[in-house]
C-alpha positions in Angstrom: 19.9 106.8 -1.3 21.7 109.6 0.6 23.3 107.0 3.0 24.6 105.0 0.1 26.2 108.1 -1.4 27.8 109.0 1.9 29.0 105.4 2.4 30.6 105.4 -1.0 32.3 108.8 -0.4 33.7 107.5 2.9 34.9 104.3 1.3 36.6 106.3 -1.5 38.2 108.6 1.0 39.5 105.7 3.0 40.9 104.1 -0.1 42.6 107.3 -1.1 44.1 107.7 2.4 45.3 104.1 2.3 47.0 104.7 -1.0 48.7 107.8 0.2 49.8 106.1 3.4 51.2 103.2 1.3 53.1 105.5 -1.0 54.7 107.4 1.9 55.5 104.2 3.7 57.3 102.9 0.6 59.2 106.2 0.1 60.3 106.0 3.7 61.5 102.4 3.3 63.4 103.3 0.1 65.1 106.3 1.8 66.0 104.1 4.8 67.4 101.4 2.5 69.6 104.0 0.7 70.8 105.5 3.9 71.7 102.3 5.7 73.4 100.8 2.7 75.5 103.9 2.3 76.4 103.9 6.0 77.3 100.2 5.8 79.6 100.9 2.8 81.3 103.8 4.6 82.1 101.8 7.7 85.8 100.9 8.2 86.5 97.2 7.2 87.5 96.2 10.8 83.9 97.1 11.9 82.4 94.9 9.2 84.2 92.0 11.0 82.8 93.1 14.3 79.3 92.8 13.1 79.9 89.5 11.4 80.1 90.6 7.7 82.7 89.9 5.1 83.8 92.4 2.4 81.9 90.5 -0.4 78.7 90.6 1.7 79.0 94.3 2.4 79.7 95.1 -1.3 76.7 92.9 -2.4 74.3 94.5 0.1 75.6 98.1 -0.4 75.3 98.0 -4.1 71.7 96.9 -4.2 69.2 99.4 -5.6 67.2 101.2 -2.9 64.0 99.6 -4.0 65.2 96.0 -3.4 64.8 94.5 0.1 
């Protein structure tokens, strides 16, 4: 019976760690989305052309909410 309890405790701890890791991963992704979209918006227009983007594409991408891929 003691082994079952220990196994359950380990499984619960692993699940909690996975959730925490998932939350931090999502927060990191959202922060990166916000930062890269802001940087894209701040680039001079002639650089947009250099990377193959047109103004409407930059505006569309840079105005997406941070949680959208």
